[in-house]
N, C-alpha and C positions, 0 to 999 in steps of 0.2 A: 297706098293712096294714089298710086298711078295705075296699077293693073286691076282689071275688073275681077271682083269676087275671088280673090286668092284665099285659099284655106290654109291656115298655118297651124299645125299641131305639134311641131317639133320645138318651137321656141319657148313655149310655156306649157309644159305638160300638166300643170295644175288645172288648166282650163279644158284640156282635151282639144277637140276640134273647135276652131274659131274662124268664122267667116267675117272678114273685116267690113264688107259692104261699103267700102269707101273707094272711089276711083275717080278718074277724070282730072286730077290735079297734075300740073306739070312739075318737073324738077325745079324749074325757076321759081314757081309760085311757092313751093315748099321751102326753098332756100330763102327767098325774100321775106317770107313770114317769120323766119327764125331771127332775122337781123334785129338786134336790140332787145331780144327777149331773154330773160334770165331764169324764168321758171317754166316748167313743163306745160302747165295749163295756160300760161300766158301765150305760149307758142300756138297751142290749139285754138285759143280764142282769137288770136291774130289771123290765123288761117280763115276762120269763120267770118271775121269782120272784113277782111280784104277781098275775099273772092266769093262769088256766087257759084254754088255747086249743088246739084240736086241730091248728092249723097252726104252733105255736110251734117245732117242730123245724126249720122252714124259716127262722127268723129269722137264723141265722148266715149263710146264703148271701145273704140280703137285705142285711144290714149290710155284708158284704164287698163286695157289688156297689156299694153307695153310698159306700164308703170309698175306692174307687180312682179 
């Protein structure tokens, strides 16, 4: 969510190549959005609600990738 267009194919071999297409968030934003969240998708939704980011429409796919 920080680095642009990182391709990760080692973490989830079931997907093969995966381009996260999410970037531009700061570590502080990611951490702050986590505060008070108890569920994976609540954290995702909080990121979307708290911050304007041109790549936020790709957060759903990223969170699905890491949840499997």
